[in-house]
C-alpha positions in Angstrom: 5.3 19.3 25.3 2.7 20.6 22.9 -0.9 19.3 23.1 -2.6 18.1 20.0 -6.5 18.3 19.7 -8.5 15.4 18.4 -8.8 16.4 15.0 -5.3 16.8 15.0 -4.2 14.0 16.2 -6.7 11.8 13.8 -5.6 13.7 10.6 -1.9 12.7 12.0 -2.9 9.2 12.2 -5.1 8.9 8.9 -1.2 9.5 7.4 0.5 7.0 8.7 -0.5 4.3 6.2 0.1 7.1 3.4 3.6 7.4 4.8 4.9 3.5 5.5 3.0 3.1 1.9 5.8 5.3 0.1 8.4 4.4 2.7 8.3 0.8 1.6 8.0 1.9 -2.1 11.1 3.9 -1.4 13.1 1.2 0.0 11.9 -1.3 -2.9 13.5 1.6 -5.4 16.5 1.6 -3.9 16.9 -2.0 -3.6 16.6 -2.3 -7.4 18.4 0.5 -8.1 21.6 -1.1 -6.2 21.1 -4.2 -8.1 19.9 -6.4 -5.7 18.1 -9.4 -6.1 14.2 -9.1 -4.6 11.7 -11.4 -3.3 8.2 -10.0 -3.0 4.5 -11.3 -2.6 2.9 -10.4 -6.0 -0.5 -11.2 -6.4 -0.7 -14.5 -4.3 2.8 -16.0 -5.5 6.2 -15.5 -3.8 7.9 -13.8 -6.8 12.0 -13.2 -7.1 12.5 -10.1 -9.0 16.3 -10.1 -10.5 18.5 -7.3 -11.2 17.3 -6.6 -15.0 14.0 -6.6 -13.6 12.6 -10.2 -14.8 11.0 -11.9 -12.3 11.0 -15.4 -11.5 7.9 -17.2 -9.5 9.1 -19.6 -6.4 5.7 -21.0 -5.5 2.2 -20.1 -4.6 1.6 -18.3 -0.9 -1.3 -19.9 0.8 -2.6 -18.8 4.8 -1.0 -20.9 7.2 -3.6 -20.9 9.7 -7.5 -20.4 9.4 -9.2 -18.5 11.8 -13.0 -18.5 12.6 -14.0 -15.1 12.9 -14.5 -14.2 16.6 -12.5 -16.6 17.8 -10.6 -15.3 20.9 -6.7 -15.5 21.5 -5.1 -15.2 25.0 -1.2 -14.8 24.8 0.8 -15.5 27.6 4.2 -13.2 28.1 7.0 -15.4 28.3 9.2 -14.7 31.7 
């Protein structure tokens, strides 16, 4: 297996968010093209996107959990 230098690894890792965004957008476009009704979050609102492209606001989104900065969480694995 080929080994990568740190700079090559850094370059590749920086591409991950771009690739993820492109894949998500492509999936959205395929769903719209297929005529599916979608539910998305847009500007803090849950929105239903109809087949014709019209949008129906469903409800405002809010944070479920308020977390103070610096708070430490410990997770226990379920066995």
